[in-house]
C-alpha positions in Angstrom: 96.7 -128.9 -36.9 95.1 -128.3 -33.5 93.7 -129.9 -30.4 89.9 -129.4 -30.4 87.7 -130.3 -27.4 83.9 -130.4 -27.6 82.0 -129.9 -24.3 78.4 -131.1 -23.8 75.5 -128.6 -24.2 77.9 -125.8 -25.2 79.5 -125.7 -28.6 82.9 -124.0 -28.3 86.6 -124.6 -28.5 87.8 -124.9 -24.9 91.5 -125.6 -25.8 93.3 -125.1 -29.0 97.0 -125.7 -29.6 98.3 -124.7 -33.0 101.4 -126.9 -33.7 104.4 -124.9 -35.0 105.6 -126.0 -38.4 108.9 -125.1 -40.1 109.0 -122.7 -42.9 111.6 -121.7 -45.4 114.9 -120.7 -43.6 114.2 -122.9 -40.6 111.6 -120.5 -39.0 108.6 -121.9 -37.2 105.0 -120.5 -36.9 104.1 -119.2 -33.5 102.2 -121.5 -31.1 98.7 -120.1 -30.6 96.7 -121.2 -27.6 93.1 -120.6 -26.5 93.7 -120.3 -22.8 90.1 -119.9 -21.3 87.4 -117.5 -20.3 88.2 -114.3 -18.5 86.0 -111.3 -17.7 83.3 -112.2 -20.3 86.1 -112.6 -23.0 88.5 -115.3 -24.2 92.2 -115.2 -23.3 94.5 -116.1 -26.2 98.2 -116.7 -25.8 101.0 -116.8 -28.4 104.4 -118.4 -27.9 107.4 -118.3 -30.2 110.7 -120.2 -30.1 112.5 -117.0 -31.1 114.1 -114.8 -28.6 112.4 -111.6 -27.4 115.5 -109.6 -28.5 115.2 -110.9 -32.1 111.5 -110.4 -32.9 108.4 -108.3 -32.4 105.0 -109.9 -31.5 102.0 -108.3 -33.3 98.3 -109.3 -32.8 95.5 -108.4 -35.2 91.8 -109.1 -35.2 89.6 -110.5 -38.0 89.4 -107.1 -39.6 93.2 -106.7 -39.6 93.2 -104.1 -36.9 96.0 -104.2 -34.2 95.0 -105.6 -30.8 96.8 -104.4 -27.6 98.7 -107.3 -26.1 100.3 -108.1 -22.8 103.9 -109.6 -22.7 104.2 -112.8 -20.8 108.0 -112.5 -20.4 109.6 -109.4 -19.1 112.9 -108.3 -17.7 115.3 -110.2 -20.1 116.0 -110.3 -23.8 117.1 -113.9 -23.6 113.5 -115.1 -22.9 111.4 -116.5 -25.8 108.9 -114.1 -27.2 105.3 -114.6 -25.9 102.3 -112.5 -25.2 98.5 -112.7 -24.7 95.3 -110.8 -25.6 91.8 -110.8 -24.2 89.3 -111.2 -27.0 86.1 -109.3 -25.9 82.6 -109.9 -27.1 82.0 -107.8 -30.2 85.7 -107.9 -31.2 85.0 -110.6 -33.8 85.6 -114.3 -33.7 89.1 -114.6 -35.1 92.6 -113.3 -34.2 96.2 -113.7 -35.5 99.6 -113.6 -33.9 102.5 -112.5 -36.1 106.2 -112.9 -35.3 108.2 -110.2 -37.1 111.9 -110.7 -37.5 113.5 -107.3 -37.0 116.7 -108.0 -38.9 115.6 -110.2 -41.8 112.3 -108.3 -42.2 110.3 -111.5 -42.5 107.4 -112.8 -40.5 105.4 -116.0 -39.6 101.8 -116.0 -38.5 99.3 -118.3 -36.8 95.5 -117.6 -36.6 92.5 -118.9 -34.7 88.8 -118.8 -35.5 86.4 -119.3 -32.5 82.9 -120.5 -32.9 80.3 -117.7 -32.8 78.7 -118.9 -29.6 82.1 -119.6 -27.8 81.9 -116.2 -26.1 79.0 -117.3 -23.9 79.4 -118.3 -20.3 79.9 -121.7 -18.8 76.4 -122.8 -17.8 76.9 -125.1 -14.8 79.4 -126.7 -12.4 79.6 -129.9 -14.6 80.6 -127.9 -17.6 83.1 -125.9 -15.5 84.8 -129.1 -14.4 84.8 -130.5 -18.0 86.4 -127.2 -19.1 89.0 -127.3 -16.4 90.0 -130.9 -17.3 90.3 -129.9 -21.0 92.4 -126.9 -19.9 94.8 -129.2 -18.0 95.2 -131.4 -21.1 95.9 -128.3 -23.1 98.6 -127.1 -20.6 100.2 -130.5 -20.7 100.3 -130.3 -24.5 101.8 -126.9 -24.4 104.5 -128.1 -22.0 105.3 -131.1 -24.3 105.7 -128.8 -27.3 107.7 -126.3 -25.4 110.1 -129.1 -24.2 110.5 -130.4 -27.7 111.2 -126.9 -29.1 113.9 -126.4 -26.4 115.5 -129.8 -27.1 115.6 -129.1 -30.9 117.1 -125.7 -30.4 119.8 -127.3 -28.2 120.4 -130.1 -30.6 121.1 -127.7 -33.5 124.4 -126.9 -31.8 125.8 -130.5 -32.1 129.6 -130.9 -32.0 131.9 -133.9 -32.4 133.4 -135.3 -29.2 136.4 -137.6 -28.9 137.8 -139.3 -25.8 141.3 -138.4 -24.6 143.2 -141.7 -23.9 145.9 -139.6 -22.3 143.5 -138.2 -19.7 141.7 -141.1 -18.1 141.7 -143.1 -14.9 144.0 -146.2 -15.3 141.1 -148.5 -14.5 139.2 -147.4 -17.6 139.4 -148.7 -21.2 138.8 -146.5 -24.2 137.9 -147.9 -27.6 137.8 -146.1 -30.9 138.0 -142.8 -29.1 134.2 -142.8 -28.5 133.5 -145.6 -26.0 134.7 -146.2 -22.4 134.1 -148.9 -19.7 135.9 -150.2 -16.6 138.7 -152.5 -17.6 138.2 -155.1 -14.9 135.6 -156.5 -12.5 137.7 -155.3 -9.5 136.1 -152.5 -7.5 137.0 -149.1 -8.9 136.0 -145.6 -7.7 132.6 -144.6 -9.2 134.1 -141.2 -10.0 136.9 -142.6 -12.3 136.6 -140.6 -15.5 137.9 -140.0 -19.0 137.9 -136.5 -20.4 137.2 -135.3 -23.9 140.0 -134.0 -26.2 137.8 -131.0 -27.0 137.5 -128.0 -24.6 135.1 -125.1 -24.9 135.5 -121.5 -23.8 132.6 -119.8 -25.7 129.5 -120.3 -27.8 127.0 -123.2 -27.6 127.8 -126.9 -27.8 125.6 -130.1 -27.7 126.6 -133.8 -27.6 124.8 -137.1 -26.9 125.9 -140.0 -24.7 124.6 -143.6 -25.0 124.3 -145.0 -21.5 122.0 -147.8 -22.4 120.9 -149.9 -19.4 124.0 -149.2 -17.3 123.4 -149.2 -13.6 125.7 -146.2 -12.9 127.3 -143.4 -14.8 128.3 -139.7 -14.6 128.4 -136.9 -17.2 129.3 -133.2 -17.2 132.1 -130.7 -17.6 135.0 -129.5 -15.5 137.6 -126.7 -15.6 141.0 -126.6 -17.2 142.8 -126.7 -13.8 141.1 -129.9 -12.8 141.8 -131.4 -16.2 145.5 -130.6 -15.8 145.5 -132.2 -12.4 143.9 -135.4 -13.8 146.4 -135.6 -16.6 149.2 -135.5 -14.0 147.7 -137.6 -11.3 145.4 -140.0 -13.0 145.2 -142.5 -10.1 143.0 -140.2 -8.1 139.2 -140.3 -8.7 137.4 -137.1 -9.6 135.9 -134.9 -6.9 132.3 -134.3 -7.9 132.3 -130.9 -6.1 134.7 -129.6 -8.7 132.4 -130.4 -11.6 129.1 -129.4 -13.1 127.5 -132.8 -13.6 124.7 -135.4 -13.6 125.1 -138.8 -11.9 123.0 -141.9 -12.1 123.2 -144.7 -9.6 120.7 -147.3 -8.1 117.9 -145.9 -10.3 118.3 -142.3 -9.0 119.6 -139.1 -10.6 121.7 -136.5 -8.7 123.4 -133.3 -9.8 126.2 -131.0 -8.7 125.7 -130.0 -5.1 123.7 -133.2 -4.2 120.4 -132.0 -5.8 118.2 -134.9 -6.7 115.3 -135.1 -9.3 112.4 -137.4 -9.5 112.3 -138.7 -13.0 110.4 -142.0 -13.5 112.2 -143.1 -16.6 115.7 -144.5 -17.1 117.5 -142.6 -19.8 119.2 -144.7 -22.5 120.6 -141.6 -24.3 121.5 -138.3 -22.5 121.8 -135.0 -24.3 124.3 -132.5 -22.9 123.9 -128.8 -23.9 126.7 -126.4 -22.8 125.5 -122.8 -23.4 128.5 -120.5 -22.6 126.6 -117.5 -23.8 124.1 -117.8 -20.9 126.6 -119.8 -18.7 124.2 -122.8 -18.4 124.6 -126.6 -18.6 121.5 -128.6 -19.5 120.8 -132.3 -19.5 118.1 -133.9 -21.6 116.5 -137.4 -22.0 117.3 -137.4 -25.7 114.9 -140.1 -26.6 111.9 -138.3 -24.9 113.2 -134.8 -25.7 112.7 -133.9 -22.0 114.8 -131.5 -20.0 116.1 -133.2 -16.9 117.9 -130.3 -15.3 119.6 -127.0 -16.0 122.6 -125.9 -14.0 124.0 -122.3 -13.7 127.7 -122.2 -14.4 130.1 -120.2 -12.2 133.4 -120.6 -14.1 136.3 -119.0 -16.0 138.4 -120.4 -18.7 137.9 -123.5 -20.8 135.5 -126.3 -19.9 136.0 -130.0 -20.9 133.4 -132.7 -21.1 134.0 -135.8 -18.9 132.5 -139.3 -18.8 132.3 -141.8 -15.9 131.2 -145.3 -16.9 131.0 -146.6 -13.4 132.1 -150.1 -12.4 129.5 -152.3 -14.1 131.8 -153.2 -17.0 129.3 -152.0 -19.6 130.2 -149.6 -22.4 129.3 -145.9 -22.3 129.6 -144.2 -25.7 129.6 -140.8 -27.2 127.4 -141.0 -30.4 127.4 -138.7 -33.4 124.4 -136.4 -33.6 122.8 -136.9 -36.9 121.1 -133.9 -38.5 117.4 -134.5 -38.7 114.4 -132.4 -39.9 112.3 -130.7 -37.3 110.5 -133.6 -35.5 106.7 -134.2 -35.7 105.2 -132.6 -32.6 
């Protein structure tokens, strides 16, 4: 399934996005993109959700011969595998990108066939502008698919989270170990929090929080030392500087260190992804499958999720992450 764009006076594919589909064993076909004209040829790009350290990227032409490719990601084995080739005139009108699993000895493949007259030149400025507009749409589609792949990969590490009633600010009320709100209409510190019972010192962990239409809230993780302090002196509000966190208030988002982001939507469900293999904490708009922010962690020891419902009296809840098939992109 691809995105095809027809330009006037010239019959060619100006932008093609091959949507990755799951195969047996949870693998996905590579994302193959026709990127544009370059030096009398056509630039093709191939993206995979697999890590560069896990797989090999192999290009072949219509005759099955190997094509020399250029890696798009270098310097780290934790990057996703991706590369590009320049299809020159005379090289045929088709190409394939194959992702080979080095350990399982399996492979997935995507192919593209380009119209025979696609390797001509863009004839005038109007066609150039039309091509550029189509290219922008293609790039937006690539980014949307990349965001969804990243979200799905994070969500595959879902864990159960319960709220610790013995580690909360006294102004907060916990219900059924998965919901929290302020217990009175009296003014309370916005940083009043409840911690999770679970703590994490390794691997990857993902959980989702329903914030609904609350006017203020905070989410994140903190270290074991701060947790022990809060268990002992629960009347003191949390110090944001001692956390890795996302805060929402008055329609604006802010992160650890006071960094703000411009996001035009109000999240109703926030996904939190703690990757202790890469020492990163990511926040997603779970409904839109959109990455809000990724923070680098400087830490040692165990990290504990925390939740701040604010003072609006509305519930904030940790919801179970249901297993779903790979979403339609």
